C-alpha positions, 0 to 999 in steps of 0.5 A: 926332922927333914932339913928344909930344902934350900931352893937355890935352883930358883935363885939361879933361875933368876940369874938366868932371867937377867942374863937372858934379859941383857942378851935380848937388850943387846939385840933390840938396841940395834933395832931401836937405834936403826932410824938414827943409824940409817940417818947418820950412816946413810944405810937403806932398809935392805942394808939394815936387814942384812946387818940384822941377818948377819947376827942370825947367821952366826947365831943359828950356826952355833945352836947345834954345836952349842948344845953338844958343847953344853953336854960335853963341857957343861953349861957353866963354862959354855954359858960363861964363855959365850956371855963374855964373847957376845958382850965384847962384840956388843961393845964393839958394835958401838965402834962400827962406822961402815956397812962391812964392819957392822956385818962382821961385828954383828955376825961375831955377836951372833956366834957368841950368843948362839950357845946360850939357849942350848946351855940354858936347856941343859941347865934346866934339865939338870937343875929342875924337877920334871914337874918344873920344866915349864916354869923354869923355861919361862924364866929364860923366856921371860927374860928374853922378852922383857928385854924389848919391854924396857929396851925402846924406852931405856935405849932412847933415853941413853941415845938422847943423853950419850948417843947411840954408840954408848948404848952398846958399850954400856950393855957390853960391860953389864954382860961381862959382869953377868958372865962372871956371876954365872961361872961362880954360882951355876955349877954343872950339877946341883950336888956340886954347889955349896949353896944346895943341900941334900934335900934339894938335890934329892927333889931335883933328881926325883924321876930323872934317873940320873946315875952319872954325868958322863959325857956322851954324844946324842944319837943324831942319826936316830933323831934325824929319822924322827918326825917329832924332831923335824916338827919341833924345828919347823914350828919353831922356825915359824914362831921365831920368824914372826917374833923376829919380824917384831924385833927387827922392824917394829920401831921403824914400822911404827914410825913409817907406817903409823907416823909415831914420833921417836918418843911415842914409838919407844912407848908403843913398841914396848907394849907387845913385848910386855904382853909376850913376857906376861903370857910366857910367865903365866903360860909356863905356870899353867902348863906345869899345873896341868901336867901335875893334875894329870893332863897329858903333855901332848894336850897341855903343850900342843894345845898351848902351841897351836892356840898361840899361833892361831890368835897370833895369825888372826890379830896380825891380820887385824893389825895390818888392816887397822886404820887407827894407829893405837888400834894397830898397836893393840892388835900387835900387842895381842898378836905378839903376846899370844906367842908366849903360849907357843914359846913356852910350849916349845921349850917345855916340849923340847925338854920333855922329848929330849931328856938328858940330850936336852942341850942337843934338842934345844940347839936343834930347835933353836937352830931352825928358829933362828933360820927364821931369824935369818929370813925375817929381817931381809924378807920383811924389808923386801916386801915392805920396800916393794909392796908396803908395810901392810903386805909385809904384816899380812905375809907374816900372819899367813906364815903361822898356818905352817907352824900350826900344822907342824905342832900336830906332829911334835907329840911332847908325851913321847920322848925321842929316847925310850931308855936313858942308858947305854942301850938307847932305843928310838921310839918316835 
């Protein structure tokens, strides 16, 4: 009788969810605390925009190196080291008292978080069956987007009880614990884990053509000549740009443009992120089901990616022109929630076309996404300062058109590498 599979990979997916959750709590904490920090330290919108951007500079610069490191040293060590690094600088944010120190601390925080997504990309490739990529990706993404769901309410409660500095110290400590758990539990390959039996290893590696875990550098010259490679980066630049406008400025926008109190803002700001979390989780499940049912990856991933951006664009416009505050929140909730389709399609497509170089491809895609993160805080602050919040939201809506066009060239059913052996052949 065949021994029942252990399914330990899904327990690790749960741990990936919690690490992603804490990593984004570490980010959203600053945006929620922004009004208090501005008042206490006398910072302007542009000051806070540059502080937010400092994180994304460090974060973006570590995306491609993070992917390469994950393929050479394994996701286990890279993620554990990264989580330790960013948790230390999260805690140190609580000690900042001037603009320069804030910029330094947040940029180093970004350097630490940079390898996280590529390491998780490598983990998903190595630990999950080919028909589970969408669902596995949704664990990471749902954790990311669940952070801002609880973030405003939890952060405000901690701020009111202990002050804004305590928030960063507490979450820095939690991150250190999770780094230790990942190093202990998440081996680089399933067969190395004492918690995984042969049946689970066999299922995971079905169709992966994994003959060894030898270290090799991705063929970057071939990748850079591929339209797919650039398209997946461009569409993610736009997708992340829109998301980071919400992450950096939603709390202050609701207070300044919609006249919410601090407490009401904490509730209202969580709705868009709850929608994004729910849509991301269900989108991954549906996408994988479509692939198993015989629908091409091009149709299932591309359709989801484009539809998400179209809905986002339309509802952002409706939110910008809404005259009733809670109608504004409703449209913004639908807008950010719709991006869940695009986010899930992006990561699943990245794993589809990347194969064993999933770490490098996810690093490339997330690099461009976080170039959007670098642009979003400052560009939005400049537009809002000079032309008002409505203009800032309308400009964000218009950017979605670029992402829609880029999705047409991603082609998730065409891998960047035809044969995953020593004789690499580019077909894109």
